[in-house]
N, C-alpha and C positions, 0 to 999 in steps of 0.2 A: 792412608793413601788418598791423594787428592782425586776428586771425581773427574772423569774424562769429559772433555768438551765435545759431546756427540749429540746431535739433534735427533728427534724422532724420525724426520724424513731422511736424515743421513743413515740411520740404522736400517730403515726400510729399503733404501737404495742399496746398502751393503748386502742385505739379505737377498735382494733380487739379483745382484751380480753373482753372488755365491751360487744361487740356483742355476743361473745361466751357464756358469762354468761347469757345474756338476752335470747338467744335461748335455754338454758338449762332449763328454767322455774324456776331456783333458784334465790332467792334474794341475794344480796351481803352479807347481814347479815347471812342468812342461810348457804351460802357457807363458810363464815368465821368460823361459828360454826363447820361445818363438818371437816374443816381443822385444827381447834384448833388455829386459828389466831385472832388477833384483827381486827375488821372491817376496821380500818384505813389502815391496810396493803394492803387490796384489793383496797381501795380508792386510795392509792398512785399508785398502779399498773395500774389502768385504766386511771390515769392522766398522765401516761408516766414517772413517777418518779422512777420507778424501785423498789428496796427494797426486791427483791426475788432472789434466785438462780435458776438454770435450773431445779433442782430436785423439788423445790417448784412449779415451773410453770407446770411441767408435772403432779404433783399431782392435781393441780387445774383443768387442762384440762381434767383429767380422770373423775372428777365429772361432767364436762360439757358435756361429751360424744359427742364430735365433731368428724367429719371424720378425718382419719389418715392424709390425705393431708393437712388439715387445721392445724393440730397439727405441722406438719413439717414446714409449713409456719410461724407459730407463734414462733417456736423455732429459725428459721432463723432470724426473725425480732428481737427477744430478743438478739441474739448474736451480732447484729449490733447496738443495741440501745444505746451503749456507744460511738459510733462514731460521729464525727462532720462532717457530710456529708453523703449523701445516693445516690447511683447510682442504678437506676432501669433498668431492661431489660424486659419490658412487652411483653406478647405474641402478635404476629401479629393479627390484627383485633379486639383486645380487648382494649378499651381506658383506660387502667389502669393508664397511665401517667396522664390523665385528672382527674381520681378519686382522686389520691393523691394530685394533685395540687388544686383541688376544696376544699378538706378538709382543706388545709392550707390557702387558700383564705378566707374561712369562718371565720377563726380565726384572720385574719389580720385587722388592722385599716387603713392601706394605702397600695395600690397596685400600683407599678410603673413599666411600661412596655416599653421596647425598641424593635422595630422591623424594619428590613431593607427592606425586599423584599415582604412581604405580609401584608395585613391588620391584625391588632391584633385580636386574636381569640375572644375576648369579644365583638367585633363589627361585626364579620363575619355573613352574611346572609346565608341561607341554600344553595342557588345556588352556592355561592362562595366556601363554604366548600366542596360541592360535586365536583366542578371542580378541586380544589386543590387535593382532595383525589384521584380522578380518574387519575390524572397525577403522583401520587406517585409511587415509585418503590417498595412499600411494598406488591404488589400483593393482594390488598384488594378485597374481593368479594362484590357484590352488598349489601348483608346483612351486611357485615362489615361496608360499607360506610354509610348505613342507621343508624347503631348503633352509628357511629362516629358523624354524623350530629345531632342525638338526644342528645348525650352527650354534644356536644359543645353548642347547643342551650340552654339546661338545665343549663349549666354552667353560662350563661349570666344572670341568675336570681340574681347573686351576685351584679349586677349593681344597687345598691340602696343607699340612703343617709346614711346607717349604716356605711359606710367607705368612704375614699377618694381615687380617682383614678387619676393618671397622666400617659399620654401616650406620648411617643416620637416616631415618625414614619418618616422614610425617604420618601422623595417625590417620589422616584421610586416605592414604594409600592402603592402609590395612582394612578400612571400612568400606571402600568403594567396591560394590558387589560385581566385580568383573566376571561375566559368565554365569551369574546367579549365585544364590547362597551356598548350594552344594559344592560348586567348584571353589568358591572362596574359602570354605571350611577346609577343603583338602589342601589348598594353597597355604593357609595359615598353619595347619598341622605340619606341613612340610618344613616351614620355617622353624617351628618349635623343635622339630627333630634335628635340624641343622645346628641349632644353638647349643647343643651339648658339646660341640667341638670347641676346645679351649682357645684355639687361635682365631675365633670369630667373635667380635663384639657387635652387638645389635642394640641400638638405642633409638627410642621413639620420641619425636618432637610432638607433644600433645596439642590437640586443637584448642584446648582451653586457654593457652597462653596468647592466642591471637597472632599478631605480627611476629615474625622471627627472623633470624639471621640468614636464612636460606631462600628468601623470597625471590631472588633474582633468577635462579636457574638450578636445574639438576647439574651435578658434575662429579667427576671422579679424579682424585688426586693419586698419582702413581709416584711412589718413593723408591729410589734405587740405591743399592750399595755402590755401584760403579759410575752412575750418571747423575746429573742434576734432576730434580723432580719435574714432573709434567702434569698439567691439568688437561683432562679430556672433557669436552662439552659436545653433546649430540643433539641435533635438531631433527626435524622431520626428514630432510634429505641431505644433511651434511654432517661431517664429523670434524671437530676442530681440536687440534692439540696445541696448547699454549705453553710456552717455555720462558717467556721474558719475565724478568724479576718483578716488574710492576704488576702484571697479571697474577703471578704466583702469590705475591703478597696479599692481594685482595681476596683470593680464594682461601688462603691460609687464615686470614682474619675471619672469613665467613665460618670456617670450621671451629675457630675459637668460640664464636657466637653460638653455633649449633651445640657445641659441647656444654655451654652454659645453659641453653634452653631445653635440652633433651632430658628425659627421664634417665635414671641410671639403668644399668643392664638388667638388674633384678626387677625393678619397677616396669621396665619395658616388657619383660617376659610375662609378668602378671597382667599387663594390659592385653597382650595378645591372647592369653588364656581366657580373660573375661569376654573377649569378642567371640572366641570359638565356642565357649560353653555358656 
């Protein structure tokens, strides 16, 4: 079956419209009747396929009676939904980047992660998350940090056999003593426990090789059964989803290089064990 032409922002828009309809108390069938539409038109809309113009959208939202700020957000998403790529500027203290990433991870059949300086988020324990957040320059309040820890730990529920995971991690991320030796020992022991899961592959790029294929940035490649693949790149205050073929090609080439540079899974486990003990 060919993969659907559906962008990340289109899927985000569709999910937001679906939620607005649910909150209104109207069924999709009833709303279609009020609008004089075929129900399939609303079905396409909530699946991120488009099929409406901005006037149609405003009419639909008027029946849903959602707050003005939410209407503006949905219109902004709608205007971006034809783009191949999505740059987010979430508000400080609110883990909006995580929410959108989690939504896409739930749809993915395989998640491939590369990280140079920190433990991948899907493996981070609470103490590690707190230490990294407290050293952040984003001026997070204690409540913000608690929210971030909660969101990151909840995100880890994605680690199930429903999908495949591949992690490429630089050795320096394993050796950086975030929170001190005791916390790092607990963090590495947690990784070792997670690696008994057959659907998780964890490979270390050793410091000894010097320059490597992942020097440009950390990133996550999301592969889907129904959609085209997506690369997610996160910076200090933005999240960027890339979907154009040129960008995807470059990141896929980086993964080929990381696969070449990294230790195999058994060697990687042995390295982690040597650091812990």
